[in-house]
C-alpha positions in Angstrom: 4.9 21.1 -2.0 4.9 18.2 -4.4 1.4 17.0 -4.9 1.8 14.6 -7.9 4.4 13.0 -10.1 4.1 11.7 -13.6 7.0 9.7 -15.0 8.7 6.4 -15.5 9.3 3.8 -12.8 13.1 3.3 -12.6 13.0 0.7 -9.8 10.8 -0.8 -7.1 12.2 -1.8 -3.7 10.6 -3.2 -0.6 9.0 0.1 0.5 10.1 2.7 -2.1 9.6 3.3 -5.8 12.1 5.4 -7.7 10.2 7.6 -10.2 12.1 9.3 -13.1 10.5 12.6 -13.9 12.3 14.3 -16.8 15.6 13.0 -15.6 15.1 13.7 -11.9 14.7 10.6 -9.7 12.2 10.9 -6.8 12.3 8.3 -4.0 8.6 7.7 -3.1 7.5 5.7 -0.1 4.4 3.6 -1.0 2.3 0.9 0.5 3.1 -2.7 -0.5 -0.3 -2.8 -2.3 0.7 0.0 -4.6 4.2 -1.2 -5.1 2.8 -4.5 -6.2 1.1 -2.7 -9.1 4.4 -1.1 -10.3 7.3 -2.5 -12.3 10.5 -1.0 -13.8 9.9 0.8 -17.1 6.2 1.5 -16.4 4.8 5.0 -17.0 2.8 6.0 -14.0 1.1 8.9 -12.1 1.6 9.0 -8.4 -0.3 11.3 -6.0 2.1 12.5 -3.3 2.3 13.9 0.2 5.6 15.5 1.4 6.3 14.9 5.1 8.7 17.3 6.7 10.1 16.5 10.1 13.0 17.6 12.2 15.1 14.6 11.0 14.1 14.2 7.4 12.0 15.0 4.4 10.1 12.1 2.9 7.7 11.8 -0.1 4.8 9.4 0.3 3.0 8.2 -2.8 -0.4 6.7 -3.8 -1.7 5.4 -7.1 -5.3 6.4 -6.2 -6.7 9.7 -4.9 -8.8 7.7 -2.4 -5.7 6.2 -0.8 -4.1 9.7 -0.5 -7.3 11.2 1.0 -7.5 8.3 3.5 -3.8 8.7 4.4 -4.3 12.4 5.1 -7.2 11.6 7.4 -5.2 9.0 9.3 -2.2 11.2 10.0 -4.5 13.7 11.6 -4.9 11.3 14.5 -2.5 12.1 17.3 0.3 9.5 17.5 -0.4 8.1 14.0 2.5 9.0 11.7 3.0 8.5 7.9 4.7 5.1 8.5 1.8 3.6 10.4 -0.7 5.2 7.9 1.1 3.5 5.0 1.1 0.3 6.9 -2.7 0.5 7.3 -3.0 1.1 3.5 -0.8 -2.0 2.9 -3.3 -4.0 5.0 -6.7 -2.6 4.1 -8.1 -0.7 1.1 -9.5 2.8 1.7 -13.1 1.6 1.7 -12.2 -1.3 4.1 -10.6 1.3 6.4 -13.6 3.6 6.4 -15.9 0.7 7.0 -13.8 -0.6 9.9 -13.9 2.8 11.5 -17.6 3.2 11.0 -18.2 -0.3 12.4 -15.9 0.1 15.4 -13.8 -2.8 14.1 -10.5 -2.2 16.0 -9.5 -5.8 15.3 -9.4 -5.2 11.5 -7.4 -2.1 11.9 -5.0 -3.7 14.4 -3.9 -6.2 11.7 -1.6 -3.4 10.3 2.0 -3.9 11.5 3.1 -1.3 13.9 -0.3 -0.2 15.0 -1.8 -2.4 17.8 -5.2 -2.5 19.4 -4.8 0.7 21.4 -3.8 2.6 18.3 -6.7 1.1 16.3 -9.1 2.2 19.0 -7.7 5.7 19.0 -8.2 6.0 15.2 -11.8 5.0 15.6 -12.3 7.4 18.5 -10.9 10.4 16.7 -12.1 9.7 13.1 -15.5 8.1 13.5 -18.1 10.6 12.5 -15.6 13.1 11.2 -13.9 11.1 8.4 -15.2 12.3 5.0 -17.0 9.2 3.7 -17.9 11.0 0.5 -14.3 11.0 -0.6 -14.2 7.2 -0.8 -15.9 5.4 -3.8 -18.4 2.7 -2.8 -17.2 -0.7 -3.8 -20.7 -1.6 -5.2 -20.4 1.1 -7.9 -18.7 -0.3 -11.0 -16.3 2.6 -11.6 -12.7 2.5 -12.7 -11.7 3.7 -9.2 -13.6 1.1 -7.3 -12.5 -1.7 -9.6 -9.1 -1.5 -8.0 -10.5 -3.9 -5.3 -10.0 -6.7 -7.8 -6.7 -5.4 -9.3 -4.5 -7.3 -6.8 -6.4 -10.5 -6.4 -3.5 -12.5 -7.8 -1.0 -10.8 -5.5 -3.3 -11.3 -2.5 -3.4 -15.0 -3.3 0.4 -15.2 -3.2 0.5 -13.2 0.1 -2.1 -15.5 1.6 -0.1 -18.6 0.5 3.0 -17.2 2.1 1.2 -16.4 5.3 -0.2 -20.0 5.4 3.5 -21.1 5.4 4.1 -19.1 8.5 5.4 -15.8 7.1 4.3 -12.4 8.5 1.9 -10.4 6.4 4.2 -7.4 6.0 7.2 -9.6 5.0 5.0 -11.5 2.5 3.7 -8.3 0.9 7.2 -6.9 0.5 8.5 -10.1 -1.0 5.6 -10.3 -3.5 6.2 -6.6 -4.5 9.9 -7.3 -5.0 9.3 -10.6 -6.9 7.0 -8.8 -9.3 9.4 -5.9 -9.8 12.6 -8.0 -10.1 11.1 -10.3 -12.7 9.2 -7.6 -14.7 5.8 -9.3 -14.2 2.8 -7.4 -15.3 -0.1 -6.7 -12.8 -2.8 -7.7 -12.2 -1.3 -11.2 -12.0 -2.7 -13.8 -14.3 -3.6 -17.2 -13.1 -0.4 -18.5 -14.7 1.7 -15.9 -13.0 0.5 -16.6 -9.4 2.6 -19.8 -8.9 5.6 -18.1 -10.6 5.4 -15.1 -8.2 5.0 -17.5 -5.3 8.2 -19.3 -6.2 10.1 -16.1 -6.7 8.8 -14.6 -3.4 9.8 -17.8 -1.5 13.3 -17.6 -2.9 13.6 -14.0 -1.8 12.3 -14.8 1.7 14.5 -17.9 2.2 17.5 -15.8 1.0 16.7 -13.2 3.6 16.4 -15.7 6.4 19.7 -17.5 5.6 
């Protein structure tokens, strides 16, 4: 099994990053949150999980250990596959997911595309009391790991701006990730980059609609 990759980002697409590790390119499926933190040419370390099914073999990646641990907890739930687990991690941070489960907040979980209210309730039923809270850093502790909650503030502003214009959250997140990657914009976004990324993302989304 492949548990981690260290290499150079070759390209970033809507749901996949291509990581060059010593001349071998690995296609890694990642959440839009993590993809928004990557750009071509960047050196990175990605924690991975290999999913083997009857139809295909896929590699799922995470920039933080907490995200991988949360993902592994989620796919233990019957009916919750890697795709839905990644969708949850595109919508909520690991600590937000844990808190939603602890607080019986099915509404927060159901915001993830492809899940729905029944699926959210199932996650709460099966994981509440059993999910390992100790694996997730508390946001109140000023550690490098927990500081990621502020890493994507600029990207989140752009996503919220697109949603206010009527776009779906998942589409907005993918467009932002593509806009950042296509234009080689560093993350976290600066205040000056926020309007630029918004313009680029709108162009991408309008092009896809036409």
